[in-house]
C-alpha positions in Angstrom: -55.2 45.1 106.6 -58.8 46.2 106.2 -62.0 44.2 106.9 -65.2 44.9 105.1 -68.2 45.1 107.5 -71.8 45.9 107.2 -73.3 48.4 109.7 -76.7 50.0 110.2 -77.1 53.7 110.9 -80.1 55.8 111.7 -81.2 58.2 109.0 -79.8 61.1 111.2 -76.4 59.3 111.6 -76.2 58.7 107.9 -77.1 62.3 107.0 -74.6 63.6 109.5 -71.8 61.3 108.2 -72.6 62.2 104.6 -72.6 65.9 105.4 -69.1 65.6 107.0 -67.9 64.0 103.7 -69.6 66.6 101.6 -68.0 69.4 103.7 -64.6 67.8 103.0 -63.9 66.9 106.6 -63.5 63.2 105.7 -62.7 61.5 102.5 -65.5 58.8 102.8 -68.2 57.4 105.0 -65.7 54.7 106.0 -63.3 57.4 107.2 -66.0 59.0 109.3 -66.9 55.6 111.0 -63.2 54.8 111.5 -62.6 58.1 113.2 -65.6 57.6 115.4 -64.3 54.2 116.4 -60.8 55.6 117.1 -62.4 58.2 119.4 -64.4 55.5 121.3 -61.2 53.4 121.6 -59.2 56.3 123.0 -62.0 57.1 125.4 -62.2 53.5 126.6 -58.4 53.3 127.0 -58.4 56.5 129.0 -61.2 55.2 131.2 -59.3 52.0 131.7 -56.1 53.8 132.7 -58.0 56.1 135.1 -59.8 53.1 136.6 -56.4 51.3 137.1 -54.9 54.4 138.7 -57.9 54.8 141.1 -57.7 51.1 142.0 -54.0 51.5 142.7 -54.7 54.6 144.9 -57.4 52.8 146.8 -54.9 50.1 147.8 -52.5 52.7 149.1 -52.1 54.4 152.5 -54.6 57.1 153.2 -54.1 60.0 155.6 -56.7 62.1 157.4 -57.7 65.5 156.1 -56.0 67.1 159.0 -52.8 65.3 158.2 -53.0 66.4 154.6 -53.6 70.0 155.5 -50.6 69.9 157.9 -48.4 68.4 155.1 -49.5 71.1 152.6 -49.0 73.9 155.1 -45.5 72.6 155.9 -44.7 72.3 152.2 -45.8 75.8 151.5 -44.0 77.2 154.5 -40.8 75.4 153.4 -41.1 76.8 149.9 -41.7 80.3 151.2 -38.7 80.0 153.5 -36.5 78.6 150.7 -37.4 81.6 148.5 -36.8 84.1 151.3 -40.5 85.0 151.5 -42.2 85.9 154.8 -44.6 83.2 156.2 
């Protein structure tokens, strides 16, 4: 289903959109606007997902930098050992 809507563009936005159509990158001005809205929607959804992930992580358990360094060092040491590499 499509909905007709009236929008206002600056002269520069209109010229840019018309140039995209003239270059064959889009079939119409509506297609240009639709594509722009889809990009904004994807960006917004990505931001929302990132925000949710960060909120989830903030509620989790945190460890000190020293603890993290020790965990990473142990992990690397274990991997080297498992692959027969010198530590």
